[in-house]
C-alpha positions in Angstrom: 0.0 0.0 0.0 1.4 3.4 -1.0 0.6 6.6 0.9 -1.3 9.1 -1.2 -0.1 12.6 -1.6 -2.7 15.1 -0.6 -1.4 17.9 -3.0 0.4 21.1 -2.4 -0.1 23.1 0.7 -2.2 26.2 0.6 -0.1 29.4 1.1 -1.7 29.9 4.5 -0.8 26.4 5.5 2.8 27.0 4.3 3.1 30.1 6.5 1.6 28.2 9.5 4.0 25.4 9.0 7.0 27.7 8.9 5.8 29.6 11.9 5.3 26.4 13.9 8.7 25.1 12.8 10.8 28.2 13.5 8.7 30.3 15.8 9.6 28.7 19.1 13.3 29.1 18.3 12.9 32.7 17.4 10.9 33.4 20.6 13.5 31.6 22.7 16.3 33.7 21.1 14.4 36.9 21.8 13.8 35.9 25.4 17.5 35.1 25.9 18.5 38.4 24.3 16.2 40.5 26.5 17.3 38.6 29.7 21.0 39.1 28.9 20.5 42.8 28.4 18.6 43.1 31.7 21.4 41.1 33.5 24.0 43.3 31.9 22.2 46.5 33.1 21.8 45.0 36.6 25.5 44.1 36.7 26.5 47.6 35.6 24.2 49.1 38.2 25.8 46.9 40.9 29.3 47.8 39.8 28.4 51.5 39.9 26.8 51.1 43.4 29.9 49.4 44.7 32.2 52.0 43.2 30.0 54.8 44.6 30.2 53.2 48.1 33.9 52.9 47.8 34.2 56.5 46.9 32.0 57.5 49.8 34.1 55.4 52.2 37.3 57.0 50.9 35.7 60.5 51.4 34.7 59.6 54.9 38.3 58.5 55.8 39.7 61.8 54.5 37.4 63.9 56.6 38.7 62.4 59.9 
């Protein structure tokens, strides 16, 4: 018994197939990109806060 070919896909079906095939990977890539940017901003803010605290500690020791 040979399987029958159902014919070409309708253009809407082609688009849906492509979206379902590649969409999750594109979404995952976007989520990773956004999270890395957020993490980089948080790390930069933490470094700035530590540097600011170190500057304040240095200023306090000079006043004494």
